[in-house]
PyMOL Python script that loads the backbone (N, CA, C, O; Angstrom):
from pymol import cmd

cmd.read_pdbstr("""\
ATOM      1  N   MET A   1      98.630  72.883 100.925  1.00  0.00           N
ATOM      2  CA  MET A   1      99.058  74.390 100.197  1.00  0.00           C
ATOM      3  C   MET A   1      97.342  75.106 100.315  1.00  0.00           C
ATOM      4  O   MET A   1      96.193  74.732 100.077  1.00  0.00           O
ATOM      5  N   GLN A   2      97.878  76.056 100.713  1.00  0.00           N
ATOM      6  CA  GLN A   2      96.734  76.661 100.855  1.00  0.00           C
ATOM      7  C   GLN A   2      97.068  78.247  99.642  1.00  0.00           C
ATOM      8  O   GLN A   2      97.925  79.128  99.720  1.00  0.00           O
ATOM      9  N   CYS A   3      95.804  77.982  98.491  1.00  0.00           N
ATOM     10  CA  CYS A   3      95.519  79.481  98.456  1.00  0.00           C
ATOM     11  C   CYS A   3      94.737  80.394  99.169  1.00  0.00           C
ATOM     12  O   CYS A   3      93.857  80.323 100.027  1.00  0.00           O
ATOM     13  N   ASN A   4      95.789  81.973  98.062  1.00  0.00           N
ATOM     14  CA  ASN A   4      94.654  82.983  98.950  1.00  0.00           C
ATOM     15  C   ASN A   4      93.538  83.424  98.238  1.00  0.00           C
ATOM     16  O   ASN A   4      93.785  84.516  97.728  1.00  0.00           O
ATOM     17  N   ILE A   5      92.390  83.018  97.989  1.00  0.00           N
ATOM     18  CA  ILE A   5      91.632  83.594  96.975  1.00  0.00           C
ATOM     19  C   ILE A   5      91.851  85.295  96.868  1.00  0.00           C
ATOM     20  O   ILE A   5      91.728  85.910  95.809  1.00  0.00           O
ATOM     21  N   ASP A   6      92.142  85.819  97.964  1.00  0.00           N
ATOM     22  CA  ASP A   6      91.559  86.981  97.535  1.00  0.00           C
ATOM     23  C   ASP A   6      92.576  87.576  97.024  1.00  0.00           C
ATOM     24  O   ASP A   6      92.224  88.746  96.875  1.00  0.00           O
ATOM     25  N   LYS A   7      94.273  87.373  96.453  1.00  0.00           N
ATOM     26  CA  LYS A   7      94.977  87.532  96.499  1.00  0.00           C
ATOM     27  C   LYS A   7      94.732  86.890  93.986  1.00  0.00           C
ATOM     28  O   LYS A   7      94.714  87.250  92.809  1.00  0.00           O
ATOM     29  N   THR A   8      94.636  85.842  94.948  1.00  0.00           N
ATOM     30  CA  THR A   8      94.758  85.396  93.258  1.00  0.00           C
ATOM     31  C   THR A   8      93.598  85.071  92.406  1.00  0.00           C
ATOM     32  O   THR A   8      92.544  84.679  92.907  1.00  0.00           O
ATOM     33  N   VAL A   9      93.822  85.281  90.634  1.00  0.00           N
ATOM     34  CA  VAL A   9      92.969  86.285  89.965  1.00  0.00           C
ATOM     35  C   VAL A   9      93.410  85.520  88.789  1.00  0.00           C
ATOM     36  O   VAL A   9      94.358  84.764  88.578  1.00  0.00           O
ATOM     37  N   CYS A  10      92.055  86.119  87.828  1.00  0.00           N
ATOM     38  CA  CYS A  10      92.228  85.028  86.098  1.00  0.00           C
ATOM     39  C   CYS A  10      92.334  86.073  85.615  1.00  0.00           C
ATOM     40  O   CYS A  10      91.832  87.159  85.904  1.00  0.00           O
ATOM     41  N   MET A  11      93.295  85.632  84.521  1.00  0.00           N
ATOM     42  CA  MET A  11      93.507  86.918  83.067  1.00  0.00           C
ATOM     43  C   MET A  11      93.031  85.678  81.889  1.00  0.00           C
ATOM     44  O   MET A  11      93.029  84.450  81.806  1.00  0.00           O
ATOM     45  N   MET A  12      92.689  86.728  81.166  1.00  0.00           N
ATOM     46  CA  MET A  12      93.060  85.540  79.503  1.00  0.00           C
ATOM     47  C   MET A  12      92.790  86.724  78.703  1.00  0.00           C
ATOM     48  O   MET A  12      91.826  87.483  78.603  1.00  0.00           O
ATOM     49  N   PHE A  13      94.046  86.639  78.113  1.00  0.00           N
ATOM     50  CA  PHE A  13      94.479  86.802  76.885  1.00  0.00           C
ATOM     51  C   PHE A  13      94.431  86.368  75.982  1.00  0.00           C
ATOM     52  O   PHE A  13      94.930  85.300  75.628  1.00  0.00           O
ATOM     53  N   PRO A  14      93.305  87.709  74.910  1.00  0.00           N
ATOM     54  CA  PRO A  14      92.959  87.081  73.370  1.00  0.00           C
ATOM     55  C   PRO A  14      94.019  86.853  72.551  1.00  0.00           C
ATOM     56  O   PRO A  14      95.231  87.061  72.482  1.00  0.00           O
ATOM     57  N   PRO A  15      92.970  86.265  71.852  1.00  0.00           N
ATOM     58  CA  PRO A  15      94.354  85.515  70.281  1.00  0.00           C
ATOM     59  C   PRO A  15      95.027  87.248  69.828  1.00  0.00           C
ATOM     60  O   PRO A  15      94.527  88.263  70.311  1.00  0.00           O
ATOM     61  N   VAL A  16      95.748  87.268  69.226  1.00  0.00           N
ATOM     62  CA  VAL A  16      96.687  88.352  68.398  1.00  0.00           C
ATOM     63  C   VAL A  16      95.197  88.711  66.747  1.00  0.00           C
ATOM     64  O   VAL A  16      94.609  89.748  66.442  1.00  0.00           O
ATOM     65  N   ARG A  17      95.128  87.068  66.031  1.00  0.00           N
ATOM     66  CA  ARG A  17      94.152  87.115  65.327  1.00  0.00           C
ATOM     67  C   ARG A  17      92.870  87.142  65.863  1.00  0.00           C
ATOM     68  O   ARG A  17      92.493  86.139  66.469  1.00  0.00           O
ATOM     69  N   ARG A  18      92.002  88.261  65.738  1.00  0.00           N
ATOM     70  CA  ARG A  18      90.216  88.007  66.207  1.00  0.00           C
ATOM     71  C   ARG A  18      89.514  86.823  65.700  1.00  0.00           C
ATOM     72  O   ARG A  18      88.815  86.186  66.488  1.00  0.00           O
ATOM     73  N   ARG A  19      89.583  86.572  64.868  1.00  0.00           N
ATOM     74  CA  ARG A  19      88.926  85.616  63.262  1.00  0.00           C
ATOM     75  C   ARG A  19      89.382  84.113  64.274  1.00  0.00           C
ATOM     76  O   ARG A  19      88.732  83.161  63.840  1.00  0.00           O
ATOM     77  N   CYS A  20      90.061  83.798  65.154  1.00  0.00           N
ATOM     78  CA  CYS A  20      90.504  82.642  66.136  1.00  0.00           C
ATOM     79  C   CYS A  20      89.802  82.957  67.265  1.00  0.00           C
ATOM     80  O   CYS A  20      90.089  82.230  68.216  1.00  0.00           O
ATOM     81  N   VAL A  21      89.059  83.714  67.461  1.00  0.00           N
ATOM     82  CA  VAL A  21      88.446  83.571  68.921  1.00  0.00           C
ATOM     83  C   VAL A  21      87.092  82.888  68.992  1.00  0.00           C
ATOM     84  O   VAL A  21      86.198  83.192  68.203  1.00  0.00           O
ATOM     85  N   ILE A  22      86.939  81.985  69.915  1.00  0.00           N
ATOM     86  CA  ILE A  22      86.064  80.718  69.612  1.00  0.00           C
ATOM     87  C   ILE A  22      84.379  80.802  70.707  1.00  0.00           C
ATOM     88  O   ILE A  22      83.187  80.495  70.713  1.00  0.00           O
ATOM     89  N   THR A  23      85.681  81.585  71.639  1.00  0.00           N
ATOM     90  CA  THR A  23      84.435  81.960  72.551  1.00  0.00           C
ATOM     91  C   THR A  23      85.002  83.603  73.690  1.00  0.00           C
ATOM     92  O   THR A  23      85.971  84.313  73.419  1.00  0.00           O
ATOM     93  N   ASN A  24      84.435  83.721  74.414  1.00  0.00           N
ATOM     94  CA  ASN A  24      83.853  84.846  75.137  1.00  0.00           C
ATOM     95  C   ASN A  24      83.855  84.507  76.837  1.00  0.00           C
ATOM     96  O   ASN A  24      84.367  85.072  77.804  1.00  0.00           O
ATOM     97  N   ASP A  25      83.113  83.436  76.688  1.00  0.00           N
ATOM     98  CA  ASP A  25      82.634  83.158  77.658  1.00  0.00           C
ATOM     99  C   ASP A  25      83.000  81.823  77.844  1.00  0.00           C
ATOM    100  O   ASP A  25      82.863  80.778  77.208  1.00  0.00           O
ATOM    101  N   PHE A  26      83.889  82.421  79.705  1.00  0.00           N
ATOM    102  CA  PHE A  26      84.425  80.559  80.196  1.00  0.00           C
ATOM    103  C   PHE A  26      84.418  80.588  81.301  1.00  0.00           C
ATOM    104  O   PHE A  26      84.355  81.621  81.967  1.00  0.00           O
ATOM    105  N   GLN A  27      84.505  79.046  81.891  1.00  0.00           N
ATOM    106  CA  GLN A  27      83.548  78.879  82.937  1.00  0.00           C
ATOM    107  C   GLN A  27      84.433  79.483  84.403  1.00  0.00           C
ATOM    108  O   GLN A  27      85.455  80.115  84.135  1.00  0.00           O
ATOM    109  N   LEU A  28      84.164  79.354  85.577  1.00  0.00           N
ATOM    110  CA  LEU A  28      85.434  80.153  86.594  1.00  0.00           C
ATOM    111  C   LEU A  28      85.875  78.487  86.884  1.00  0.00           C
ATOM    112  O   LEU A  28      85.509  77.312  86.856  1.00  0.00           O
ATOM    113  N   PHE A  29      86.750  79.256  87.121  1.00  0.00           N
ATOM    114  CA  PHE A  29      88.121  78.445  88.242  1.00  0.00           C
ATOM    115  C   PHE A  29      87.394  78.413  89.271  1.00  0.00           C
ATOM    116  O   PHE A  29      86.480  79.157  89.627  1.00  0.00           O
ATOM    117  N   LYS A  30      87.861  77.477  89.754  1.00  0.00           N
ATOM    118  CA  LYS A  30      87.605  77.313  91.740  1.00  0.00           C
ATOM    119  C   LYS A  30      88.481  76.270  91.939  1.00  0.00           C
ATOM    120  O   LYS A  30      88.859  75.219  91.421  1.00  0.00           O
ATOM    121  N   ILE A  31      88.673  77.061  93.008  1.00  0.00           N
ATOM    122  CA  ILE A  31      90.078  76.010  94.076  1.00  0.00           C
ATOM    123  C   ILE A  31      88.863  75.539  95.659  1.00  0.00           C
ATOM    124  O   ILE A  31      88.236  76.221  96.471  1.00  0.00           O
ATOM    125  N   GLY A  32      88.987  74.510  95.503  1.00  0.00           N
ATOM    126  CA  GLY A  32      88.017  73.855  96.966  1.00  0.00           C
ATOM    127  C   GLY A  32      86.241  74.678  96.249  1.00  0.00           C
ATOM    128  O   GLY A  32      85.444  74.055  95.548  1.00  0.00           O
ATOM    129  N   ASP A  33      86.138  75.559  96.525  1.00  0.00           N
ATOM    130  CA  ASP A  33      84.402  75.932  96.767  1.00  0.00           C
ATOM    131  C   ASP A  33      84.258  77.309  96.260  1.00  0.00           C
ATOM    132  O   ASP A  33      83.236  77.993  96.202  1.00  0.00           O
ATOM    133  N   GLN A  34      85.802  77.671  95.805  1.00  0.00           N
ATOM    134  CA  GLN A  34      85.763  79.391  96.114  1.00  0.00           C
ATOM    135  C   GLN A  34      85.945  79.681  94.742  1.00  0.00           C
ATOM    136  O   GLN A  34      86.796  78.978  94.197  1.00  0.00           O
ATOM    137  N   SER A  35      85.342  80.580  93.982  1.00  0.00           N
ATOM    138  CA  SER A  35      85.561  80.726  92.802  1.00  0.00           C
ATOM    139  C   SER A  35      86.564  81.597  92.477  1.00  0.00           C
ATOM    140  O   SER A  35      86.727  82.299  93.476  1.00  0.00           O
ATOM    141  N   ILE A  36      87.340  81.935  91.596  1.00  0.00           N
ATOM    142  CA  ILE A  36      88.055  82.672  91.176  1.00  0.00           C
ATOM    143  C   ILE A  36      88.253  84.396  90.042  1.00  0.00           C
ATOM    144  O   ILE A  36      88.143  84.547  88.825  1.00  0.00           O
ATOM    145  N   ARG A  37      88.410  84.887  90.589  1.00  0.00           N
ATOM    146  CA  ARG A  37      87.244  85.936  89.733  1.00  0.00           C
ATOM    147  C   ARG A  37      88.814  86.565  88.122  1.00  0.00           C
ATOM    148  O   ARG A  37      89.985  86.938  88.184  1.00  0.00           O
ATOM    149  N   TYR A  38      88.068  86.389  87.274  1.00  0.00           N
ATOM    150  CA  TYR A  38      88.639  87.267  86.308  1.00  0.00           C
ATOM    151  C   TYR A  38      88.875  89.026  85.980  1.00  0.00           C
ATOM    152  O   TYR A  38      88.114  89.944  85.675  1.00  0.00           O
ATOM    153  N   VAL A  39      90.077  88.926  86.183  1.00  0.00           N
ATOM    154  CA  VAL A  39      90.054  90.703  85.666  1.00  0.00           C
ATOM    155  C   VAL A  39      90.710  90.536  84.109  1.00  0.00           C
ATOM    156  O   VAL A  39      91.034  89.575  83.411  1.00  0.00           O
ATOM    157  N   ASN A  40      90.727  92.431  83.917  1.00  0.00           N
ATOM    158  CA  ASN A  40      91.347  92.546  83.035  1.00  0.00           C
ATOM    159  C   ASN A  40      93.135  93.305  82.961  1.00  0.00           C
ATOM    160  O   ASN A  40      94.118  93.272  82.221  1.00  0.00           O
ATOM    161  N   ILE A  41      92.560  94.129  84.645  1.00  0.00           N
ATOM    162  CA  ILE A  41      94.294  95.065  84.433  1.00  0.00           C
ATOM    163  C   ILE A  41      94.739  93.859  86.366  1.00  0.00           C
ATOM    164  O   ILE A  41      94.002  93.506  87.287  1.00  0.00           O
ATOM    165  N   PHE A  42      95.497  93.759  86.231  1.00  0.00           N
ATOM    166  CA  PHE A  42      96.031  92.906  87.312  1.00  0.00           C
ATOM    167  C   PHE A  42      98.033  93.868  87.572  1.00  0.00           C
ATOM    168  O   PHE A  42      98.991  94.080  86.829  1.00  0.00           O
ATOM    169  N   LYS A  43      97.614  94.215  89.425  1.00  0.00           N
ATOM    170  CA  LYS A  43      99.168  94.717  89.687  1.00  0.00           C
ATOM    171  C   LYS A  43      99.924  93.568  89.965  1.00  0.00           C
ATOM    172  O   LYS A  43      99.415  92.601  90.532  1.00  0.00           O
ATOM    173  N   TYR A  44     101.201  93.598  89.581  1.00  0.00           N
ATOM    174  CA  TYR A  44     101.715  92.008  90.052  1.00  0.00           C
ATOM    175  C   TYR A  44     103.335  93.040  89.493  1.00  0.00           C
ATOM    176  O   TYR A  44     103.709  93.613  88.469  1.00  0.00           O
ATOM    177  N   LEU A  45     104.088  92.690  91.449  1.00  0.00           N
ATOM    178  CA  LEU A  45     105.058  93.206  91.383  1.00  0.00           C
ATOM    179  C   LEU A  45     105.395  94.584  90.943  1.00  0.00           C
ATOM    180  O   LEU A  45     106.434  94.861  90.343  1.00  0.00           O
ATOM    181  N   ASP A  46     104.552  95.362  91.239  1.00  0.00           N
ATOM    182  CA  ASP A  46     104.340  96.524  91.214  1.00  0.00           C
ATOM    183  C   ASP A  46     104.250  97.843  89.557  1.00  0.00           C
ATOM    184  O   ASP A  46     104.392  99.031  89.267  1.00  0.00           O
ATOM    185  N   HIS A  47     103.805  96.055  88.758  1.00  0.00           N
ATOM    186  CA  HIS A  47     103.794  96.326  86.929  1.00  0.00           C
ATOM    187  C   HIS A  47     102.522  96.540  86.609  1.00  0.00           C
ATOM    188  O   HIS A  47     102.851  95.375  86.386  1.00  0.00           O
ATOM    189  N   MET A  48     101.679  96.733  86.411  1.00  0.00           N
ATOM    190  CA  MET A  48     100.678  96.344  85.802  1.00  0.00           C
ATOM    191  C   MET A  48     100.047  95.736  84.511  1.00  0.00           C
ATOM    192  O   MET A  48      99.918  96.295  83.422  1.00  0.00           O
ATOM    193  N   ILE A  49      99.651  94.358  84.900  1.00  0.00           N
ATOM    194  CA  ILE A  49      99.427  93.365  83.367  1.00  0.00           C
ATOM    195  C   ILE A  49      97.898  93.494  83.173  1.00  0.00           C
ATOM    196  O   ILE A  49      96.915  93.306  83.890  1.00  0.00           O
ATOM    197  N   VAL A  50      98.188  94.035  81.460  1.00  0.00           N
ATOM    198  CA  VAL A  50      96.924  94.607  81.084  1.00  0.00           C
ATOM    199  C   VAL A  50      96.058  93.093  80.190  1.00  0.00           C
ATOM    200  O   VAL A  50      96.878  92.182  80.071  1.00  0.00           O
ATOM    201  N   ASN A  51      95.413  92.922  79.918  1.00  0.00           N
ATOM    202  CA  ASN A  51      94.947  91.522  78.752  1.00  0.00           C
ATOM    203  C   ASN A  51      94.758  91.650  77.617  1.00  0.00           C
ATOM    204  O   ASN A  51      94.417  90.678  76.943  1.00  0.00           O
ATOM    205  N   TYR A  52      95.035  93.738  76.691  1.00  0.00           N
ATOM    206  CA  TYR A  52      95.035  93.454  76.098  1.00  0.00           C
ATOM    207  C   TYR A  52      96.475  93.827  75.262  1.00  0.00           C
ATOM    208  O   TYR A  52      96.378  94.756  74.460  1.00  0.00           O
ATOM    209  N   TYR A  53      97.688  93.224  75.383  1.00  0.00           N
ATOM    210  CA  TYR A  53      99.140  93.727  74.616  1.00  0.00           C
ATOM    211  C   TYR A  53      99.307  94.849  74.890  1.00  0.00           C
ATOM    212  O   TYR A  53      99.782  95.364  73.878  1.00  0.00           O
ATOM    213  N   SER A  54      99.156  95.984  76.082  1.00  0.00           N
ATOM    214  CA  SER A  54      99.481  97.710  76.327  1.00  0.00           C
ATOM    215  C   SER A  54      99.984  97.689  77.532  1.00  0.00           C
ATOM    216  O   SER A  54      99.436  97.333  78.576  1.00  0.00           O
ATOM    217  N   ASP A  55     101.437  98.227  77.294  1.00  0.00           N
ATOM    218  CA  ASP A  55     102.040  98.774  78.746  1.00  0.00           C
ATOM    219  C   ASP A  55     102.221 100.187  79.393  1.00  0.00           C
ATOM    220  O   ASP A  55     103.020 100.631  80.217  1.00  0.00           O
ATOM    221  N   ASP A  56     100.613 101.004  78.336  1.00  0.00           N
ATOM    222  CA  ASP A  56     100.329 102.535  78.508  1.00  0.00           C
ATOM    223  C   ASP A  56     100.199 102.262  79.632  1.00  0.00           C
ATOM    224  O   ASP A  56     101.324 102.012  80.063  1.00  0.00           O
ATOM    225  N   GLN A  57      99.304 102.132  80.569  1.00  0.00           N
ATOM    226  CA  GLN A  57      98.897 102.307  81.891  1.00  0.00           C
ATOM    227  C   GLN A  57     100.172 101.874  83.154  1.00  0.00           C
ATOM    228  O   GLN A  57     100.170 102.244  84.328  1.00  0.00           O
ATOM    229  N   ASP A  58     101.004 101.158  82.597  1.00  0.00           N
ATOM    230  CA  ASP A  58     101.881 100.826  83.480  1.00  0.00           C
ATOM    231  C   ASP A  58     103.184 102.346  83.186  1.00  0.00           C
ATOM    232  O   ASP A  58     103.757 102.786  84.183  1.00  0.00           O
ATOM    233  N   ILE A  59     103.422 102.838  82.084  1.00  0.00           N
ATOM    234  CA  ILE A  59     104.156 103.684  81.788  1.00  0.00           C
ATOM    235  C   ILE A  59     103.275 105.283  81.710  1.00  0.00           C
ATOM    236  O   ILE A  59     103.497 106.254  80.986  1.00  0.00           O
ATOM    237  N   GLU A  60     102.493 105.123  82.496  1.00  0.00           N
ATOM    238  CA  GLU A  60     102.160 106.254  82.523  1.00  0.00           C
ATOM    239  C   GLU A  60     101.978 106.606  83.891  1.00  0.00           C
ATOM    240  O   GLU A  60     102.119 107.807  84.122  1.00  0.00           O
ATOM    241  N   ARG A  61     101.640 105.705  85.080  1.00  0.00           N
ATOM    242  CA  ARG A  61     101.892 105.061  86.042  1.00  0.00           C
ATOM    243  C   ARG A  61     103.412 105.951  86.678  1.00  0.00           C
ATOM    244  O   ARG A  61     103.425 106.879  87.487  1.00  0.00           O
ATOM    245  N   GLU A  62     104.618 105.277  85.977  1.00  0.00           N
ATOM    246  CA  GLU A  62     105.721 105.213  85.960  1.00  0.00           C
ATOM    247  C   GLU A  62     106.275 106.978  86.199  1.00  0.00           C
ATOM    248  O   GLU A  62     107.015 107.664  86.905  1.00  0.00           O
ATOM    249  N   ILE A  63     105.217 107.073  84.938  1.00  0.00           N
ATOM    250  CA  ILE A  63     105.847 108.515  84.694  1.00  0.00           C
ATOM    251  C   ILE A  63     105.085 109.608  85.498  1.00  0.00           C
ATOM    252  O   ILE A  63     105.332 110.735  85.068  1.00  0.00           O
ATOM    253  N   HIS A  64     104.076 109.571  86.731  1.00  0.00           N
ATOM    254  CA  HIS A  64     103.431 109.833  87.107  1.00  0.00           C
ATOM    255  C   HIS A  64     104.495 109.701  88.647  1.00  0.00           C
ATOM    256  O   HIS A  64     105.309 110.560  88.987  1.00  0.00           O
ATOM    257  N   ASN A  65     104.263 108.659  89.246  1.00  0.00           N
ATOM    258  CA  ASN A  65     105.983 108.742  90.310  1.00  0.00           C
ATOM    259  C   ASN A  65     106.684 109.222  89.989  1.00  0.00           C
ATOM    260  O   ASN A  65     106.842 110.084  90.853  1.00  0.00           O
ATOM    261  N   ILE A  66     107.896 109.481  88.727  1.00  0.00           N
ATOM    262  CA  ILE A  66     108.724 110.706  88.592  1.00  0.00           C
ATOM    263  C   ILE A  66     108.515 111.530  89.259  1.00  0.00           C
ATOM    264  O   ILE A  66     109.200 111.834  90.235  1.00  0.00           O
ATOM    265  N   PHE A  67     106.760 112.500  88.595  1.00  0.00           N
ATOM    266  CA  PHE A  67     106.349 113.927  88.957  1.00  0.00           C
ATOM    267  C   PHE A  67     106.795 114.217  90.247  1.00  0.00           C
ATOM    268  O   PHE A  67     107.484 115.079  90.792  1.00  0.00           O
ATOM    269  N   VAL A  68     105.901 112.765  90.690  1.00  0.00           N
ATOM    270  CA  VAL A  68     105.743 112.399  91.903  1.00  0.00           C
ATOM    271  C   VAL A  68     107.594 112.923  93.162  1.00  0.00           C
ATOM    272  O   VAL A  68     107.785 113.754  94.051  1.00  0.00           O
ATOM    273  N   ARG A  69     108.053 112.374  92.810  1.00  0.00           N
ATOM    274  CA  ARG A  69     109.916 112.352  93.375  1.00  0.00           C
ATOM    275  C   ARG A  69     110.696 113.628  93.027  1.00  0.00           C
ATOM    276  O   ARG A  69     111.505 114.113  93.818  1.00  0.00           O
ATOM    277  N   CYS A  70     110.437 114.150  91.843  1.00  0.00           N
ATOM    278  CA  CYS A  70     110.810 114.899  91.576  1.00  0.00           C
ATOM    279  C   CYS A  70     110.669 116.738  92.411  1.00  0.00           C
ATOM    280  O   CYS A  70     111.375 117.679  92.773  1.00  0.00           O
ATOM    281  N   ASN A  71     109.207 116.284  92.330  1.00  0.00           N
ATOM    282  CA  ASN A  71     108.896 117.283  93.478  1.00  0.00           C
ATOM    283  C   ASN A  71     109.115 117.326  94.914  1.00  0.00           C
ATOM    284  O   ASN A  71     109.255 118.277  95.683  1.00  0.00           O
ATOM    285  N   ILE A  72     109.111 115.912  95.112  1.00  0.00           N
ATOM    286  CA  ILE A  72     109.579 115.865  96.350  1.00  0.00           C
ATOM    287  C   ILE A  72     111.150 116.865  96.828  1.00  0.00           C
ATOM    288  O   ILE A  72     111.398 117.951  97.352  1.00  0.00           O
ATOM    289  N   LEU A  73     111.714 115.994  96.406  1.00  0.00           N
ATOM    290  CA  LEU A  73     112.966 116.446  95.704  1.00  0.00           C
ATOM    291  C   LEU A  73     113.376 118.385  96.044  1.00  0.00           C
ATOM    292  O   LEU A  73     113.800 118.935  97.060  1.00  0.00           O
ATOM    293  N   TYR A  74     112.958 119.010  94.513  1.00  0.00           N
ATOM    294  CA  TYR A  74     111.833 120.099  94.810  1.00  0.00           C
ATOM    295  C   TYR A  74     112.205 120.830  96.141  1.00  0.00           C
ATOM    296  O   TYR A  74     113.024 121.611  96.625  1.00  0.00           O
ATOM    297  N   ARG A  75     111.066 120.071  96.438  1.00  0.00           N
ATOM    298  CA  ARG A  75     110.506 120.928  97.766  1.00  0.00           C
ATOM    299  C   ARG A  75     111.312 120.762  99.078  1.00  0.00           C
ATOM    300  O   ARG A  75     111.214 121.534 100.032  1.00  0.00           O
ATOM    301  N   LYS A  76     112.205 119.560  99.024  1.00  0.00           N
ATOM    302  CA  LYS A  76     112.966 119.556 100.366  1.00  0.00           C
ATOM    303  C   LYS A  76     114.251 120.160 100.264  1.00  0.00           C
ATOM    304  O   LYS A  76     114.981 120.341 101.239  1.00  0.00           O
ATOM    305  N   PHE A  77     114.663 120.619  98.558  1.00  0.00           N
ATOM    306  CA  PHE A  77     116.418 121.036  98.398  1.00  0.00           C
ATOM    307  C   PHE A  77     115.356 122.877  97.251  1.00  0.00           C
ATOM    308  O   PHE A  77     115.619 123.012  96.056  1.00  0.00           O
ATOM    309  N   CYS A  78     114.869 123.376  97.595  1.00  0.00           N
ATOM    310  CA  CYS A  78     114.608 124.395  97.241  1.00  0.00           C
ATOM    311  C   CYS A  78     115.220 125.698  97.442  1.00  0.00           C
ATOM    312  O   CYS A  78     115.305 126.561  96.569  1.00  0.00           O
ATOM    313  N   LYS A  79     115.620 125.794  98.577  1.00  0.00           N
ATOM    314  CA  LYS A  79     116.269 126.817  99.436  1.00  0.00           C
ATOM    315  C   LYS A  79     118.142 126.524  98.963  1.00  0.00           C
ATOM    316  O   LYS A  79     119.012 127.183  99.534  1.00  0.00           O
ATOM    317  N   CYS A  80     118.484 125.526  97.936  1.00  0.00           N
ATOM    318  CA  CYS A  80     119.916 125.102  98.636  1.00  0.00           C
ATOM    319  C   CYS A  80     120.336 125.895  96.822  1.00  0.00           C
ATOM    320  O   CYS A  80     119.657 126.071  95.810  1.00  0.00           O
ATOM    321  N   SER A  81     121.222 126.071  97.050  1.00  0.00           N
ATOM    322  CA  SER A  81     121.855 126.597  95.724  1.00  0.00           C
ATOM    323  C   SER A  81     121.939 125.778  94.363  1.00  0.00           C
ATOM    324  O   SER A  81     121.737 124.609  94.036  1.00  0.00           O
ATOM    325  N   LEU A  82     122.344 126.984  93.706  1.00  0.00           N
ATOM    326  CA  LEU A  82     122.189 125.861  92.123  1.00  0.00           C
ATOM    327  C   LEU A  82     123.229 125.083  92.228  1.00  0.00           C
ATOM    328  O   LEU A  82     123.028 123.875  92.103  1.00  0.00           O
ATOM    329  N   PRO A  83     124.427 125.504  92.452  1.00  0.00           N
ATOM    330  CA  PRO A  83     124.842 124.521  92.087  1.00  0.00           C
ATOM    331  C   PRO A  83     125.006 123.044  92.999  1.00  0.00           C
ATOM    332  O   PRO A  83     125.444 121.917  92.769  1.00  0.00           O
ATOM    333  N   VAL A  84     124.694 123.402  93.581  1.00  0.00           N
ATOM    334  CA  VAL A  84     124.335 122.095  94.992  1.00  0.00           C
ATOM    335  C   VAL A  84     122.764 121.184  94.391  1.00  0.00           C
ATOM    336  O   VAL A  84     122.510 120.017  94.691  1.00  0.00           O
ATOM    337  N   LYS A  85     121.812 122.153  93.434  1.00  0.00           N
ATOM    338  CA  LYS A  85     121.185 121.173  93.805  1.00  0.00           C
ATOM    339  C   LYS A  85     121.417 120.054  92.162  1.00  0.00           C
ATOM    340  O   LYS A  85     120.953 118.951  91.872  1.00  0.00           O
ATOM    341  N   VAL A  86     122.723 121.399  91.100  1.00  0.00           N
ATOM    342  CA  VAL A  86     123.162 120.225  90.211  1.00  0.00           C
ATOM    343  C   VAL A  86     124.094 118.967  90.654  1.00  0.00           C
ATOM    344  O   VAL A  86     124.241 117.918  90.026  1.00  0.00           O
ATOM    345  N   GLN A  87     124.519 119.231  91.546  1.00  0.00           N
ATOM    346  CA  GLN A  87     125.484 117.985  92.183  1.00  0.00           C
ATOM    347  C   GLN A  87     124.317 117.171  92.699  1.00  0.00           C
ATOM    348  O   GLN A  87     124.662 115.994  92.588  1.00  0.00           O
ATOM    349  N   LEU A  88     123.085 117.241  93.218  1.00  0.00           N
ATOM    350  CA  LEU A  88     122.056 116.304  93.801  1.00  0.00           C
ATOM    351  C   LEU A  88     121.611 115.483  92.531  1.00  0.00           C
ATOM    352  O   LEU A  88     121.284 114.302  92.417  1.00  0.00           O
ATOM    353  N   LEU A  89     121.708 116.495  91.625  1.00  0.00           N
ATOM    354  CA  LEU A  89     120.974 115.363  90.556  1.00  0.00           C
ATOM    355  C   LEU A  89     121.917 115.156  89.080  1.00  0.00           C
ATOM    356  O   LEU A  89     121.532 114.379  88.206  1.00  0.00           O
TER     357      LEU A  89
END
""", "prot")
cmd.dss("prot")
cmd.show_as("cartoon", "prot")
cmd.util.cbc("prot")
cmd.orient("prot")
């Protein structure tokens, strides 16, 4: 089995209770002779995964995408009558 190091990342999730933190420094994971990088944010299956238990970035990205799609629809159908727009939406 082969592993693509460019697409493989490691993410550490801190404990909810801060007093349980033992260390913030971890050894690098290695596959063969290549190290896997640590990240705080990772895009997986078109969703943003963050290590601080929040989905705010993913929600903001989806809101932005909705505005983009609505503007595209508006631009394509701006000359249609109101009943046609209502039917489309």
